[in-house]
C-alpha positions in Angstrom: -22.8 12.1 -5.1 -23.5 14.4 -8.1 -19.8 15.6 -8.1 -18.7 12.1 -9.0 -21.1 11.7 -11.8 -19.3 9.8 -14.7 -20.3 12.5 -17.1 -17.8 14.8 -15.2 -14.8 12.5 -15.5 -15.4 9.7 -18.1 -12.6 9.9 -20.7 -10.6 12.3 -18.6 -7.6 12.7 -16.5 -7.2 15.5 -13.7 -4.6 18.1 -14.0 -5.7 21.8 -13.4 -9.3 20.4 -13.6 -10.9 17.7 -15.6 -9.3 17.3 -19.0 -9.5 15.0 -22.0 -6.5 12.8 -22.3 -4.7 12.4 -25.6 -5.9 9.0 -25.6 -8.5 7.1 -23.7 -8.5 3.6 -22.0 -11.5 1.3 -21.0 -12.2 0.7 -17.4 -12.9 -3.1 -17.4 -14.3 -5.4 -14.6 -11.8 -8.2 -13.9 -14.8 -10.3 -12.6 -17.0 -10.0 -15.6 -15.1 -8.3 -18.3 -17.8 -5.6 -18.5 -16.8 -2.1 -19.7 -17.4 0.2 -16.6 -16.3 3.5 -18.5 -13.2 5.2 -19.7 -10.4 7.3 -18.4 -8.0 9.7 -19.9 -4.6 8.0 -20.5 -1.7 10.2 -19.6 1.6 10.5 -21.3 5.0 11.8 -20.2 4.2 15.3 -21.5 1.3 15.5 -19.2 3.8 15.0 -16.2 5.7 18.1 -17.5 2.7 20.2 -17.6 1.3 19.0 -14.3 4.7 19.7 -12.6 4.7 23.3 -13.8 1.2 23.9 -12.6 1.8 22.2 -9.2 5.1 24.0 -8.6 3.2 27.4 -8.9 0.3 26.3 -6.9 2.4 24.9 -3.9 4.0 28.2 -3.0 0.8 29.8 -1.7 -0.5 26.5 -0.2 2.6 26.0 1.9 2.5 29.6 3.1 -1.1 29.4 4.0 -2.9 28.6 7.2 -2.5 25.2 8.9 -6.2 25.7 9.9 -7.3 25.9 6.3 -5.4 22.7 5.4 -7.0 21.0 8.2 -10.4 22.1 7.3 -10.2 21.0 3.6 -8.8 17.6 4.6 -11.5 17.1 7.3 -14.0 17.8 4.7 -12.5 15.4 2.4 -12.6 12.8 5.0 -16.3 13.4 5.7 -17.1 13.5 2.1 -15.5 9.9 1.9 -17.1 8.8 5.0 -20.7 10.0 3.5 -20.0 8.4 0.2 -18.2 5.3 1.4 -20.7 3.1 -0.7 -19.6 4.7 -3.9 -15.9 4.1 -3.2 -16.8 0.5 -2.1 -18.7 -0.3 -5.2 -15.8 0.8 -7.4 -13.5 -1.1 -5.4 -15.7 -4.2 -6.0 -16.3 -3.7 -9.7 -12.7 -2.2 -10.8 -10.5 -4.0 -8.4 -12.3 -7.3 -7.8 -12.5 -6.7 -4.1 -14.8 -8.7 -2.0 -17.5 -6.5 -0.3 -16.0 -6.8 3.2 -12.6 -5.9 1.9 -13.9 -3.1 -0.2 -15.9 -1.7 2.9 -12.7 -2.1 5.1 -10.5 -0.2 2.6 -13.0 2.7 2.3 -12.9 3.1 6.0 -9.2 3.2 5.9 -9.1 5.9 3.2 -11.5 8.2 5.2 -9.3 7.6 8.3 -6.2 8.7 6.4 -7.7 12.1 5.5 -9.0 12.6 9.1 -5.5 11.8 10.5 -4.0 14.1 7.8 -6.2 17.0 9.1 -4.6 16.6 12.5 -1.1 16.2 10.9 -1.5 19.8 9.3 -1.6 21.3 12.8 1.1 19.1 14.5 4.3 20.8 15.9 6.7 21.1 12.8 10.0 21.5 14.7 11.9 21.6 17.9 14.1 24.1 20.0 17.7 23.0 20.1 20.3 23.8 22.8 23.3 26.0 21.4 26.8 26.8 22.6 26.1 30.4 21.5 23.7 33.1 22.9 21.1 32.6 20.3 17.8 30.8 19.5 18.6 27.6 17.6 15.8 25.6 16.1 15.0 22.8 13.6 11.8 23.2 11.5 10.2 20.9 9.0 9.5 22.5 5.5 7.5 21.0 2.7 9.5 19.2 0.0 7.5 21.0 -2.8 5.9 18.5 -5.2 5.5 14.9 -4.3 5.1 12.1 -6.9 2.9 9.1 -5.9 2.9 5.9 -8.0 0.3 3.4 -6.6 -0.9 -0.1 -7.4 -4.0 -2.0 -8.2 -4.4 -4.2 -5.1 -5.5 -1.7 -2.4 -5.8 1.2 -4.7 -7.8 3.4 -2.4 -5.6 3.2 0.6 -2.4 2.9 -1.1 -3.0 6.2 -2.8 -4.5 8.0 0.1 -1.8 7.2 2.7 0.6 9.4 0.5 -2.0 12.0 -0.9 -3.5 13.2 2.3 -0.4 13.8 4.5 1.7 15.2 1.7 -1.1 17.8 1.0 -1.3 18.4 4.9 2.2 19.2 5.1 2.1 21.8 2.4 3.0 20.0 -0.7 1.5 19.5 -4.1 0.8 15.9 -5.4 1.0 14.4 -8.9 -0.5 10.8 -8.6 -0.1 8.1 -11.1 -2.5 5.3 -10.2 -2.3 1.8 -11.9 -4.4 2.0 -14.9 -6.3 -1.1 -14.2 -7.7 0.9 -11.0 -7.7 4.4 -12.4 -11.0 5.4 -10.7 -10.8 3.8 -7.3 -7.0 4.6 -7.1 -7.1 8.2 -8.5 -10.0 9.9 -10.2 -12.3 9.4 -7.0 -9.7 11.4 -5.0 -9.7 14.2 -7.6 -13.5 14.5 -7.2 -13.4 14.4 -3.5 -10.6 16.9 -3.2 -12.2 19.3 -5.7 -15.5 19.2 -3.8 -13.7 19.7 -0.6 -12.3 22.9 -1.8 -8.7 22.2 -2.4 -7.0 25.1 -4.6 -6.8 24.2 -8.0 -3.5 23.1 -9.3 -2.3 21.2 -6.1 -3.5 17.7 -7.0 -3.0 15.8 -10.4 -4.2 12.4 -11.4 -2.4 11.0 -14.5 -3.3 7.4 -15.0 -0.7 5.7 -17.4 1.9 3.2 -17.8 5.5 2.8 -17.0 6.4 5.7 -19.1 4.5 8.1 -17.0 6.0 6.6 -13.9 9.5 7.2 -15.3 8.6 10.7 -16.2 7.5 11.4 -12.6 10.8 10.1 -11.3 12.8 12.1 -14.0 10.8 15.5 -13.3 13.3 17.8 -11.6 10.6 19.6 -9.6 9.5 16.5 -8.0 11.8 15.9 -5.0 10.1 13.0 -3.2 8.7 9.8 -4.9 6.2 7.6 -2.9 6.2 4.3 -4.7 4.2 1.2 -3.7 4.7 -1.8 -5.9 6.7 -4.8 -6.7 10.4 -5.1 -5.5 11.4 -5.4 -9.1 9.9 -2.1 -10.2 10.9 -0.5 -6.8 14.6 -1.2 -7.5 14.4 0.7 -10.8 12.6 3.7 -9.0 15.1 3.7 -6.2 18.1 3.3 -8.6 17.1 6.2 -10.8 16.1 8.3 -7.8 19.4 7.9 -6.1 21.1 8.9 -9.3 18.9 12.2 -9.4 19.6 12.7 -5.6 16.0 12.7 -4.8 14.2 10.7 -2.0 12.2 7.6 -2.9 10.0 6.0 -0.4 9.7 2.4 -1.5 6.8 0.2 -0.1 7.5 -3.1 -2.0 6.6 -6.8 -1.9 6.4 -9.4 1.0 6.6 -13.1 1.5 5.2 -12.9 5.0 5.5 -15.7 7.5 2.7 -16.8 9.9 4.4 -18.8 12.7 2.2 -21.4 14.4 3.8 -22.6 17.7 3.1 -26.0 19.0 0.9 -24.7 21.8 -1.5 -22.7 19.4 -5.1 -23.3 19.3 -5.4 -25.1 15.9 -9.0 -24.1 14.8 -8.2 -20.5 15.6 -4.9 -20.6 13.9 -6.2 -22.1 10.8 -9.1 -19.4 10.6 -6.3 -16.7 11.1 -4.1 -18.5 8.6 -7.0 -18.6 5.8 -7.9 -14.9 6.4 -4.0 -14.1 5.9 -3.7 -16.0 2.7 -7.0 -15.8 0.9 -8.3 -12.2 1.6 -8.7 -10.4 -1.6 -7.3 -13.5 -3.4 -3.9 -13.1 -1.7 -3.3 -9.9 -3.8 -1.9 -7.9 -0.7 1.7 -7.1 0.0 1.0 -8.4 3.7 -0.6 -11.6 2.7 0.5 -14.6 4.6 2.8 -16.2 2.1 4.3 -19.0 4.3 2.7 -21.1 7.2 5.4 -22.1 9.3 3.9 -24.8 11.6 5.3 -26.9 14.4 5.5 -30.6 13.6 3.3 -31.6 16.7 0.3 -29.9 15.3 1.2 -29.7 11.6 -1.2 -32.3 10.2 -4.2 -31.0 12.3 -3.4 -27.4 10.9 -3.1 -28.6 7.4 -6.4 -30.3 7.5 -8.2 -27.6 9.2 -6.9 -25.0 6.6 -7.6 -27.2 3.7 -11.1 -27.7 5.0 -11.6 -23.8 5.0 -10.2 -23.5 1.6 -12.5 -26.1 0.1 -15.7 -24.4 1.6 -14.8 -20.7 0.5 -16.9 -19.5 -2.3 -15.2 -17.9 -5.3 -17.1 -15.7 -7.7 -18.1 -12.2 -8.7 -17.8 -10.1 -5.6 -20.8 -8.0 -6.6 -22.9 -10.8 -5.8 -21.5 -11.4 -2.4 -18.7 -13.9 -3.1 -15.9 -13.3 -0.5 -13.3 -14.2 -3.0 -13.2 -12.5 -6.3 -11.0 -12.6 -9.4 -7.3 -12.3 -9.9 -6.6 -8.9 -11.5 -5.7 -10.1 -15.0 -4.8 -13.3 -17.0 -1.1 -12.7 -16.6 -1.0 -12.7 -12.9 -3.4 -15.8 -12.7 -1.0 -17.7 -14.9 1.9 -16.6 -12.5 0.1 -18.0 -9.5 -0.7 -21.2 -11.3 2.9 -21.6 -12.5 4.2 -21.3 -9.0 1.7 -23.8 -7.7 2.4 -26.2 -10.5 6.2 -26.0 -10.2 5.9 -26.6 -6.4 3.8 -29.6 -6.9 6.2 -30.9 -9.4 9.0 -30.4 -6.9 7.3 -32.5 -4.3 4.9 -30.3 -2.4 1.3 -31.9 -2.1 -1.8 -30.2 -3.1 -4.4 -30.4 -0.2 -7.0 -28.1 -1.7 -7.5 -25.9 -4.7 -5.1 -25.5 -7.4 -7.6 -25.1 -10.2 -9.4 -22.0 -11.9 -12.0 -20.9 -14.1 -11.2 -17.8 -16.1 -9.7 -15.5 -13.6 -11.2 -17.1 -10.5 -8.6 -19.2 -8.7 -9.6 -21.5 -6.1 -8.0 -21.0 -2.5 -5.2 -23.4 -2.5 -3.3 -25.2 0.3 0.1 -26.9 -0.3 1.7 -29.1 2.3 5.2 -30.5 2.4 6.6 -27.2 1.1 10.3 -26.7 1.8 12.5 -23.7 1.3 13.6 -25.0 -2.1 10.1 -24.7 -3.6 8.8 -21.8 -5.6 5.8 -21.5 -3.2 8.2 -20.8 -0.4 10.6 -18.5 -2.2 8.3 -16.2 -4.3 5.9 -13.6 -3.5 2.8 -15.4 -5.1 0.2 -12.6 -5.0 -2.6 -15.1 -5.2 -4.9 -17.2 -2.8 -2.2 -19.8 -2.1 -1.1 -21.0 1.5 2.2 -23.0 1.5 2.6 -24.9 4.7 6.0 -25.8 6.0 6.9 -27.9 9.1 9.5 -27.0 11.7 10.6 -28.9 14.8 12.8 -26.5 16.8 12.9 -22.7 17.4 16.4 -22.5 15.8 15.0 -24.2 12.7 12.0 -21.8 12.7 14.2 -18.9 12.8 16.3 -20.1 9.9 13.2 -20.8 7.9 11.7 -17.3 8.5 14.9 -15.7 7.7 15.4 -17.7 4.5 13.5 -15.0 2.9 14.9 -11.6 1.7 11.6 -10.0 2.4 10.8 -8.4 5.8 7.3 -6.7 5.7 5.0 -8.4 8.2 5.2 -11.4 10.7 2.5 -13.2 12.7 3.2 -15.4 15.7 0.4 -17.5 17.1 1.0 -19.1 20.5 -0.8 -19.3 23.9 2.3 -17.6 25.5 2.2 -14.2 23.8 5.4 -13.0 25.6 7.4 -15.9 24.5 6.3 -15.0 21.0 7.3 -11.5 21.6 10.8 -12.6 22.7 10.9 -14.8 19.4 10.1 -11.8 17.3 13.5 -10.2 18.3 15.2 -12.8 16.2 13.3 -12.1 13.0 13.7 -8.9 11.1 10.4 -7.5 10.2 8.8 -4.0 9.7 5.6 -5.2 11.4 5.0 -8.1 14.0 1.5 -9.2 15.1 1.4 -11.6 18.1 -1.8 -13.7 18.0 -2.9 -12.3 14.6 -2.3 -13.0 11.0 0.0 -10.8 8.8 -2.7 -8.5 7.1 -3.5 -5.4 9.2 -3.1 -1.7 8.8 -4.2 1.4 10.8 -3.8 5.0 9.8 -2.1 6.1 13.0 0.4 3.2 13.0 3.9 3.3 11.2 3.9 1.0 8.0 6.8 -0.2 6.1 9.1 -3.1 5.6 12.8 -4.0 5.6 15.1 -5.9 3.2 13.3 -6.6 -0.1 10.1 -5.2 1.3 11.2 -1.6 1.2 12.9 1.3 2.9 11.3 1.1 6.3 8.2 2.8 7.8 7.5 5.8 5.7 3.6 5.8 6.2 1.3 5.9 9.2 1.1 8.2 12.1 2.3 11.9 12.4 5.9 11.1 13.0 6.4 8.9 9.9 4.3 11.2 7.6 6.2 14.3 8.6 9.6 12.5 8.1 8.3 11.3 4.6 7.1 14.5 3.1 9.2 17.3 4.7 12.8 18.5 4.8 14.5 19.6 8.0 15.8 23.1 8.1 18.2 24.5 10.9 17.7 28.0 11.8 19.5 30.2 14.4 18.5 33.8 15.4 20.5 36.2 17.6 20.0 39.8 18.3 23.2 41.3 17.0 25.5 40.5 14.2 28.3 38.0 15.3 31.7 39.6 15.8 34.6 37.8 14.0 38.4 38.5 14.1 38.7 39.3 10.5 
């Protein structure tokens, strides 16, 4: 993969080509502390310059052939597919991903570009009935330039799911990846799209801090902000975007419930629960944050889950460990604080609760109630709080005690009863007989409540809604006559 040779991008950002940043920042492995390279650190002035370039380039891109857009995006998808090991390796080293998680994420990234190549050729409007003798239609037009702010945890897919469809629909894109994952969440895509033949000026990668994100929101030519991150930060983005009368698609946090009904197969349920809570050290918005288990099988479930936690290896994912490091010390300390406060409040530690450096042991807490921090907060760490319920009404009350509403899993031998139960629980995603962490490029993705503004990603319909504006057009053969 010569086009992703570090000599091409080390110390640089991407805006109208590879450019040196005013400053550089180190790329550091969260697992080992090793220096992996450097990238160009963007400043707010870079957003202004990128927006000017993007605005000029977008006009001809929007007017161009959908076949050409599809061809470039298919080629990008194929390049990712052919070089999946490169992206996976960066996800392991830069984001601390386990190798299985990294491979899965890289596959999703390729799928996003393949899906976008089809989106470029989808119908873009509809014929409308009219009370007048005329042609009446609604068509979707690109918004212009889209600003994307993506996080560190699944940096590849959480960038790709906005980049690919926005480009497919005729927009330019300015991306601000989290500086902790500037390569796997940003610079990798610049190299891929450049090699795929995307015209210069349409795509920009500006790794930086909150000031760069704020500049994206403030920039007048950016009419849509696609933000994935914490609920706290999302509130600020949404508030400011609203003041500026621009759209903000907000994919925020989650405190997702896995419901284990009394008839569930306990070993299978514990396996699903362990995957849902411990995958990628729990650093996923869809992570199973609350295990709500029927009293009749509660003790058996806790025991099975704790046993799995005790036997899960934790270490450098580059050596094959399935669980890697927490992204940084600050996040590790937040996780440990939630665990410690919950135990002090009466929860019982069944497994884990300890760490070495950034490696936090998979942790199981039993006796968790709605008053505990481990129940109330999004932990973003490998912690499985388990809460007992005795009746369906009590269960519904417990699930709905959280303001988040992203993903819900229900485990039962009666899937249709579980489906009926889901009607009582607001959630953007529901999985019957599966845990809470799942994603497919063709499926709508989004949460309600504190989890965001609904499904704005996934599938043609959601993507077209997210990255275009509706325009009503009427056509008639003669000028309409009026009485004055």
